[in-house]
C-alpha angles and dihedrals in degrees: 000000000000114000112249112231138178122228115219119199129177142167125184098216132025104172093171092048092221097119092225093143097055090043089058091050092050092053093050091045091050090051091052094049090053089051089054092044090240121144115231107218101170141017118217107203124188102178120187090002126132120227092191102059110088095210094055117099112209100210096192093045090053090048092050090053090051093048091046092049091046093051095244088127129028098214151340135260120194134169094237136355091244090060087062101042142005094161116071093222090059090055091047091055090053092046090050090060090049087052093053098044116049123212096024116158125238132173141155129200098227101045143011107247117151115201088194093074131061092234091050091051092049090051091047091052091052093047093050091047089056091046090051091051088048091055090047092053092047090047091051092049092048091048090051091047092050091049089052092050090047091052089052091050095243126144118256096222127241127112119337113260118240107280096042130081117269092224094049118024091195095060122078119242100226096207095048090045090054092054092048093050091047092051091047089053089052093051090052089049092054105265116143121244088232088063092049091046092053093051093044089051092053092046095043093242128149100041096272115202114262113269097016115138095195128026113236118253092226091052092060092043092052092050091053097045102035111136086222087075088068094040096256117148116236124210121181090347096307137091110266115227126202130226090276090061094247124120115267108250117218130226097242129097116269133230098195138036114237089252092054092046093050092048093054093045089050094048093051093043091049090050093050098045104032103075093179090068096043113111129192118250109266129206095192130057097233104032106136092003096073117074134197112260090218107043098013091229118150113269121215132197118260122199118230105226092195092060118115128185094255095037124113089218120111113266091213140354137207107234136182099226127202087210087068094045097268130128095250093223103110126069131158136181104257107217100063090045091053093047092050093049093046089051094050095043093050090048091049091050091050088057092046093052091051089063102031125083116234110248115242125220112261137184119247104266095221096055094113092049092055091044090053090049093050090051090047091053091049092049092052091052092048089047091057091048089052089049092236086124131032125245087245093056091047092051091052094051100036105064095056092048092047091052090050090047092052093048091051091049090051092049090050092050089050093048094053091040091059091044095049092044090057090049091047094049086049129166105331091174089087093059121106123213093263094050089048092058092045089064120093113274093247089056092048090052092048090056094048094047090049087066105024139047096192145342118230116214113201122202114268097215128234122316096002113134104162115096110249112196088197090071090059108080116189116205107215125212 
């Protein structure tokens, strides 16, 4: 009876995605199996998968080991030993199975190594060690090449990030860039990334991965805060700085100015780390803003589960709930209250705009001070390289200047954040009621809270069904 063998094929990179390399390996392995009168029963194919990277799991290789250990196949045929293993531990796992199961077959197209013998295993270990060293050398050369490209501000290849054209990753995609800028403006105006993510998912924006039902929060955040937007070159996940201490600028077209990018990053970082400013996601305009006229507890919106699109029932109400520590005696249909408050707030902001000067865009006043400090740090490092100062002297002077530099950068980011936030929030006085309610709920609440500290909802009394605006008392700032 012919011995049943498995054919293992692998190639590290398949940029075209046509699997031509593994197909050629399979043909040669099948020819070798025929010459040995073995019967190939399964092909284990790891296409576009590295055998050198430790964090990569080769699913077909793992399956082949399981089948070999279980006795489902009687041996392995591969094109070359380095297709099977480039890490010594992978080879040792294979050798261990050959130790446990006697008379297993093994063959490669390019050489004659038999894992069934002690000499063959020794030769295999030597060959894999050389293959491993070759991979290390290639990796070192590639890393050096990528660093050189990064220092020159060149792209490192790969698919174009969202915001740039797929056929030319150095040219901006105008439509995608427009969506990015609009989302950044929303973030500065107070809209949550989760709200932006939901809308992008519905509209197919952001290049979501195929088959994903829900776009990841961090994916959207990365798109909106990537240093590439402002032209900064990234290396190993961080902005690369030149010898002058300044960020290396790439050769591609930019979507943001450095000030715009800094403002967005600062706004998101502040929201993530300043827990005092974090607010829960709200579904209703006045949840947590409205207060009971009797006990002054916060009132929250409550959905009416019996509501239907053509029903005359209220879709939601504002209720003082005993569960939340209230008296439970005040309840009001939500929609007319929201419309009243929106109308009053927009009117108040129109009056405010008429008497308030529009702020103009300004440069951060300490820009020259930061530039001088960056130059000073670079000069100190160059002086140590030139041996005009000692390492000890450098390490005494450098930490203080680095702390001062980081403090100035933080101050600059905060300055532009506040400036861009004011621009993003813009002139709400021109909004009509319909446009106001078309805004994301976070933005609506920002506008209301800019004018009001609270809304007092007084009890309507028994039997009264008609909405009375006099029982809604806005508390102005």
